[in-house]
C-alpha positions in Angstrom: 115.2 83.5 102.7 115.1 87.2 103.3 115.0 88.0 107.0 112.7 90.8 108.1 113.6 93.2 110.9 110.9 92.9 113.7 110.8 95.5 116.4 108.4 94.9 119.3 106.9 97.9 121.1 105.0 97.5 124.4 102.1 99.8 123.4 101.1 102.1 120.5 97.9 103.5 119.1 98.6 102.0 115.7 101.6 100.1 114.3 101.0 101.6 110.9 102.0 105.0 112.3 105.4 103.6 113.3 106.4 102.7 109.7 108.2 105.8 108.5 108.6 107.1 104.9 112.2 105.9 104.9 111.6 102.5 106.6 113.3 99.8 104.5 111.6 96.8 102.9 110.8 94.2 105.5 110.9 96.5 108.5 108.1 95.3 110.8 106.7 96.8 114.0 104.7 94.5 116.3 102.8 95.7 119.4 102.1 93.9 122.6 99.2 96.3 123.0 97.6 98.3 120.2 95.0 100.8 121.4 93.6 102.1 118.1 94.1 99.3 115.6 91.9 99.7 112.5 90.1 97.1 110.5 88.4 97.4 107.2 85.3 99.7 106.8 86.7 101.9 109.6 86.1 99.3 112.3 88.3 98.9 115.3 90.3 95.7 115.8 89.8 94.0 119.2 93.0 92.4 120.4 93.8 91.4 124.0 97.3 92.7 125.0 100.0 90.0 124.7 97.7 87.4 123.2 97.7 88.2 119.5 99.8 89.4 116.6 99.1 93.1 115.8 101.8 94.5 113.5 102.6 96.5 110.4 105.3 95.7 107.8 106.9 97.9 105.2 106.9 96.5 101.6 108.6 98.2 98.7 107.4 96.7 95.4 109.9 96.9 92.5 108.5 99.4 90.0 104.9 98.3 90.4 102.4 100.6 88.7 99.7 102.1 90.9 97.0 100.6 88.7 98.2 97.2 89.9 98.1 97.9 93.6 95.5 95.2 94.2 98.3 92.7 93.5 99.9 93.7 96.7 96.7 93.1 98.6 96.3 89.7 97.0 99.9 88.8 97.7 99.8 89.7 101.4 96.6 87.9 101.9 97.8 84.7 100.2 101.1 84.8 102.1 99.3 85.1 105.4 96.8 82.5 104.6 99.4 80.0 103.3 101.5 80.6 106.4 98.5 79.9 108.8 97.4 76.9 106.8 100.6 75.1 107.9 99.6 75.5 111.5 96.3 73.8 111.4 95.0 70.2 110.7 92.3 71.3 108.3 94.1 73.8 106.1 91.4 73.9 103.4 89.2 75.7 105.9 91.6 78.6 106.1 90.6 81.0 103.3 90.6 84.7 102.2 87.3 86.5 102.4 87.3 89.1 99.6 89.2 91.3 99.6 91.7 90.3 102.3 90.1 89.1 105.6 91.4 85.7 106.8 88.7 83.2 107.7 88.6 79.8 109.2 85.4 78.2 108.0 82.8 81.0 108.6 84.7 82.8 111.4 87.2 85.6 111.2 90.8 84.8 112.2 92.6 87.9 110.9 92.4 91.1 109.0 94.6 93.1 106.7 94.6 96.8 105.9 97.0 98.0 103.1 98.1 101.6 102.7 100.0 102.6 99.6 102.2 105.6 98.9 102.4 106.5 95.2 105.0 108.5 93.4 105.2 109.1 89.7 102.5 106.6 88.9 104.4 103.8 90.8 103.9 102.4 94.3 106.8 103.7 96.3 105.9 101.9 99.6 103.1 99.7 100.9 102.3 99.4 104.6 100.4 96.2 105.5 98.7 96.5 108.9 97.8 93.0 110.0 96.0 91.5 113.0 95.8 87.8 113.7 94.0 86.3 116.6 96.4 83.8 118.2 95.9 83.0 121.9 92.8 85.1 122.8 90.0 82.9 124.1 87.3 85.5 124.8 86.1 88.4 122.7 84.2 91.3 124.2 83.3 93.4 121.2 80.2 93.0 119.1 82.2 91.5 116.2 79.9 88.7 115.0 82.3 85.9 114.4 85.9 86.2 115.8 88.1 83.1 116.3 91.7 82.5 117.4 94.2 79.9 116.5 94.0 78.5 120.0 90.4 77.6 119.3 91.5 75.7 116.2 94.7 74.0 117.4 94.1 73.8 121.2 97.6 75.1 121.6 99.0 78.3 123.0 101.7 79.7 120.7 104.8 81.7 121.4 104.2 85.0 119.7 107.8 86.2 118.9 108.9 83.3 116.8 105.5 83.2 115.1 105.9 86.9 114.3 109.4 86.5 112.9 108.6 83.6 110.7 105.5 85.3 109.2 107.4 88.6 108.7 110.2 86.8 106.9 107.6 85.3 104.5 105.9 88.6 103.9 109.3 90.2 103.1 109.7 87.7 100.3 106.2 87.9 98.9 105.8 89.0 95.3 102.8 90.4 93.4 100.2 87.7 93.2 98.1 86.5 90.2 94.4 86.4 90.3 94.4 82.7 89.6 96.5 82.0 92.7 94.3 84.3 94.8 91.2 82.6 93.6 92.5 79.3 94.9 92.2 80.7 98.5 89.0 82.6 98.1 86.3 82.0 100.7 83.0 80.7 99.3 84.4 80.6 95.8 81.9 77.8 94.8 78.1 77.7 94.9 75.5 80.5 95.5 75.7 82.6 98.6 73.8 85.7 100.0 75.1 89.2 99.4 73.9 92.7 100.2 74.3 95.6 97.8 75.4 98.3 100.2 74.0 101.2 98.1 70.5 99.9 97.6 70.3 97.5 100.6 69.1 94.7 98.2 69.9 91.2 99.3 70.5 88.7 96.5 72.0 85.3 95.9 75.0 85.0 93.6 78.1 82.9 92.8 81.6 84.2 92.4 82.8 84.3 88.8 86.2 85.9 89.4 88.1 88.8 90.9 89.5 91.4 88.5 93.1 92.7 88.7 91.8 96.0 90.0 90.0 94.3 92.9 86.5 94.2 91.5 84.4 91.2 92.6 82.5 89.8 89.6 79.3 87.9 90.6 76.7 85.9 88.7 73.3 86.3 90.4 70.6 83.7 90.6 68.8 85.4 87.7 71.8 85.0 85.4 72.9 88.7 85.5 76.5 89.7 86.0 77.2 92.1 88.9 80.4 94.0 89.4 81.4 95.5 92.7 84.4 97.3 94.2 85.2 97.0 97.9 82.5 98.4 100.2 79.9 98.3 97.4 78.8 94.8 98.4 79.0 92.6 101.5 78.8 88.9 102.0 76.2 87.8 104.5 77.1 85.2 107.0 
């Protein structure tokens, strides 16, 4: 198993900023306190200092074309989800909410933000910024559905060994197939409510698949196919 290098810092605005252009594959920065962590859609990420995992890891895909960058997002999400499934008694409830939020049932356990650097049509470096709620029991933001591992397991977990183990697995992760990603997809069966973010229309649809470029393909209740990139549609809880 490849061993990642994990450096802990007491405080930083964002761990992503501490991953440098020449940082090696598997180099990881974890913060006890992160003051300006970012989530998807430009949201902030609430994390009580010393209670959760807030970190970024440098990944250097081997000659992966930029057109296939969603494979990195899928791979990171699957690796995180698979790792966390081993910590809970009901692993089937731990899923990936498209494109790469980590959910336990209908509540958010973690989030992932991928930033890619591209050179000559290839991905030179990926920085995966990840937040996982571990020991935090109270959330003060207006986030609608946060959850921590302590709520699921009833156990407080030591952060440093948890961080090292997860970083080691992320350092080994390889580009992921759509089929494998779909096995972990939240609400992958049945009809569910969605909102088209451009029109505001609310509709019911089922997931047909996710395309290699990250598009979500839906079949709505009227039998029409709908295709959306990230931020063009949102699942309604």
